[in-house]
C-alpha positions as CSV (number, residue, x, y, z in Angstrom):
1,M,24.4,58.7,191.1
2,H,21.6,56.8,193.3
3,D,20.4,53.2,193.0
4,G,16.9,54.4,192.8
5,R,15.8,53.4,196.0
6,V,13.7,55.8,197.7
7,D,11.6,53.9,200.4
8,R,14.6,53.8,202.9
9,Q,13.9,52.4,206.5
10,R,12.8,55.4,208.4
11,V,14.0,56.9,212.0
12,D,14.1,53.3,214.4
13,S,12.3,55.3,216.9
14,D,8.8,55.6,218.8
15,E,9.4,59.6,218.3
16,D,7.9,61.8,215.9
17,P,11.1,63.2,214.0
18,F,9.4,66.3,213.0
19,A,8.3,66.6,216.7
20,R,11.6,68.3,218.1
21,T,13.1,72.2,218.4
22,T,13.0,73.4,215.1
23,I,16.6,73.7,215.3
24,D,16.8,70.3,216.1
25,V,14.7,69.5,212.7
26,A,16.8,71.6,210.7
27,R,20.0,69.8,211.8
28,A,18.2,66.3,211.4
29,L,16.8,66.8,207.7
30,I,20.7,67.4,206.6
31,G,20.8,63.8,205.2
32,A,17.1,63.1,204.9
33,L,15.4,62.5,201.6
34,L,13.0,64.8,199.9
35,V,10.8,62.6,197.7
36,H,8.0,63.2,195.1
37,E,5.8,61.0,193.3
38,T,4.3,62.6,190.4
39,D,2.7,61.2,187.3
40,E,5.6,61.7,185.3
41,G,7.6,59.8,187.6
42,I,9.8,60.0,190.6
43,V,11.8,62.5,191.7
44,S,14.0,62.8,194.7
45,G,17.0,64.5,196.3
46,R,18.9,64.4,199.7
47,I,18.7,67.5,201.7
48,V,21.8,69.1,202.0
49,E,21.1,72.4,203.1
50,T,18.2,74.2,205.6
51,E,17.2,77.1,207.5
52,A,15.2,77.7,210.7
53,Y,12.8,80.2,211.2
54,L,11.3,80.4,214.6
55,A,8.6,82.1,216.5
56,A,10.2,84.2,219.3
57,D,12.8,87.0,218.5
58,D,12.8,86.1,215.2
59,P,11.7,89.1,212.7
60,A,12.7,87.3,209.8
61,S,10.4,84.7,210.3
62,H,6.7,84.8,208.5
63,S,5.3,83.9,211.8
64,H,6.8,87.1,213.3
65,R,3.4,89.1,213.1
66,G,0.9,86.4,213.8
67,E,-1.2,84.0,211.7
68,T,-2.2,84.9,208.4
69,P,-4.3,82.9,205.6
70,R,-1.0,82.6,203.8
71,T,0.8,81.5,207.0
72,A,-1.5,79.0,208.1
73,S,0.4,75.9,207.3
74,M,3.4,77.5,209.2
75,F,1.1,77.4,211.9
76,G,0.1,74.0,211.8
77,E,1.0,70.2,212.9
78,P,4.4,69.1,213.0
79,G,5.4,67.6,209.8
80,C,3.2,69.5,207.0
81,A,4.6,71.0,204.2
82,Y,4.9,75.1,204.3
83,V,5.0,76.1,200.7
84,Y,4.6,79.7,199.7
85,T,5.4,82.0,196.5
86,S,8.6,84.2,197.1
87,Y,9.0,87.4,195.4
88,G,5.6,86.7,193.4
89,V,7.8,84.1,191.5
90,H,9.4,81.3,193.3
91,R,8.0,78.7,195.3
92,C,9.7,77.9,198.7
93,F,9.2,74.5,200.4
94,N,9.2,74.5,204.3
95,V,8.5,71.6,207.0
96,A,6.3,72.9,209.7
97,T,7.8,72.2,213.3
98,S,6.1,73.5,216.6
99,P,3.1,71.9,217.8
100,A,0.1,73.5,216.1
101,G,-0.5,77.3,216.8
102,I,3.2,78.2,217.2
103,G,4.7,79.3,213.6
104,E,7.9,77.7,213.5
105,A,9.7,76.0,210.1
106,V,12.7,74.7,208.3
107,L,13.1,76.2,204.8
108,V,14.8,73.3,202.6
109,R,17.4,75.2,200.6
110,A,19.1,72.7,198.5
111,L,19.2,69.0,197.6
112,E,21.6,66.6,196.2
113,P,19.8,65.4,193.3
114,L,19.2,61.5,193.1
115,D,16.1,60.1,191.3
116,G,14.6,61.4,188.2
117,L,17.6,63.5,187.0
118,T,16.1,63.9,183.3
119,L,13.1,65.3,184.8
120,M,14.3,67.7,186.8
121,R,16.8,68.8,184.0
122,A,13.5,69.4,181.8
123,R,12.0,71.1,184.5
124,R,14.9,73.5,185.0
125,G,15.2,74.2,181.6
126,G,18.7,72.2,181.1
127,A,20.9,73.8,183.6
128,P,23.8,72.3,184.9
129,D,23.3,69.3,187.4
130,R,25.2,71.0,190.2
131,E,22.4,73.8,189.6
132,L,19.3,71.6,189.6
133,C,18.2,71.8,192.9
134,R,20.7,74.9,194.4
135,G,18.4,77.6,196.1
136,P,15.0,77.1,197.5
137,G,13.3,78.1,194.4
138,N,15.0,75.7,192.3
139,V,14.5,72.9,194.7
140,C,10.6,73.4,194.2
141,A,10.9,74.0,190.3
142,A,12.8,70.6,189.8
143,L,10.5,68.6,192.2
144,A,7.4,69.7,190.9
145,I,6.6,71.3,194.1
146,T,3.4,73.9,193.8
147,L,1.3,75.8,196.0
148,A,-1.0,72.7,195.9
149,H,1.1,70.9,198.4
150,D,1.0,73.5,201.1
151,S,-0.4,71.9,204.3
152,C,0.2,67.9,202.9
153,D,1.4,65.6,205.5
154,L,5.1,65.1,204.7
155,R,5.0,61.5,206.5
156,R,3.1,59.8,203.9
157,G,1.6,60.7,200.4
158,A,3.3,61.7,197.0
159,L,5.4,64.4,198.7
160,R,6.9,62.9,201.7
161,I,10.6,63.4,203.7
162,V,12.1,60.0,204.4
163,W,14.3,60.0,207.4
164,P,17.8,58.3,207.3
165,D,18.3,55.1,209.3
166,H,20.6,54.1,211.9
167,S,23.1,52.6,209.6
168,E,23.8,55.7,207.9
169,P,26.4,58.1,208.8
170,V,25.7,61.7,210.2
171,P,26.7,64.0,207.7
172,E,29.3,66.8,209.6
173,I,27.5,70.2,209.2
174,D,28.4,73.9,209.2
175,V,26.3,76.4,210.8
176,G,26.2,80.1,210.0
177,P,23.7,83.3,209.3
178,R,20.9,82.8,207.0
179,V,20.7,84.2,203.5
180,G,18.2,86.4,201.5
181,I,16.7,87.9,204.4
182,S,17.0,91.4,205.6
183,R,16.3,90.9,209.1
184,A,17.9,88.7,212.2
185,T,20.7,88.6,209.5
186,A,23.5,87.5,212.6
187,L,21.3,84.6,213.8
188,A,23.1,81.2,213.2
189,L,20.2,79.3,212.1
190,R,21.4,77.9,208.5
191,F,22.8,74.3,208.4
192,A,25.0,73.1,205.3
193,A,26.4,69.5,204.9
194,R,30.3,70.3,205.1
195,A,32.0,70.0,201.6
196,S,28.7,69.3,199.8
197,P,29.1,70.7,196.3
198,W,25.2,70.5,196.0
199,V,25.0,73.8,198.7
200,S,23.6,77.1,197.3
201,R,25.8,80.1,197.9
202,P,27.3,81.8,199.5
203,R,29.0,78.7,201.8
204,I,29.1,78.6,204.6
205,R,32.6,79.8,205.9
206,T,33.9,77.0,208.9
C-alpha cells in the first residue's frame, strides 16, 4: 500500500501551513500524512477526512463557552495537538489552528492507513483494514495517540503532520455538514477526499 517513506518534502513555502484560516487548514490537511513514531514502530496514514470547529457562531465547538483546562490546547499556538476524550472512552485528535487565545481546531476523522499496518491491526483488535482508521476514535487507537500527546508540536517530534509537496496532485474534496454532533448541524465544515474508500460514514453526498 505504501513504499514506507514518511519524511516527504514539506510544503515549499515560507508560510507556516498551520497559520491559515481553520477552514483552509481543514481543506489542506486532506492528503497530508499523520505520522507517529512509537517504540513499537512507525505508523502513518494519509488524512482523507476532517472537520473544522470554529470560535465564533459555532455552538458545536468546544471553545464556544470559553477556555477550560480540558480545552486549553485548542486555544494554543497553531500547529499544536488538541487531544480529548469523547464520551469517556474514545480519544479524538485535532490540530489547533488559530492564533493563541482563539479556540479553533480541525478534527481528523479518517485516514488511509499506510505504514505500520500490522501494528494498527493489533491495536484495533483485528478490525478489517478498511475500518482501521475510519472515525476519530479509531484514528487514535490505530496510531496510539493518547492524552499524553495533547499540546505537542505537530511540526516535529514523534507525532507530526507531513504536508504534501507541490509535486503531488491536489485531491478533489467533498464538503458537507459535520456528523456526531447535535448543534450547528447544518454548517458545511466537513471535508473528505472524493471517492476515497477510507472516509468514515455517512459519506458526503455530492
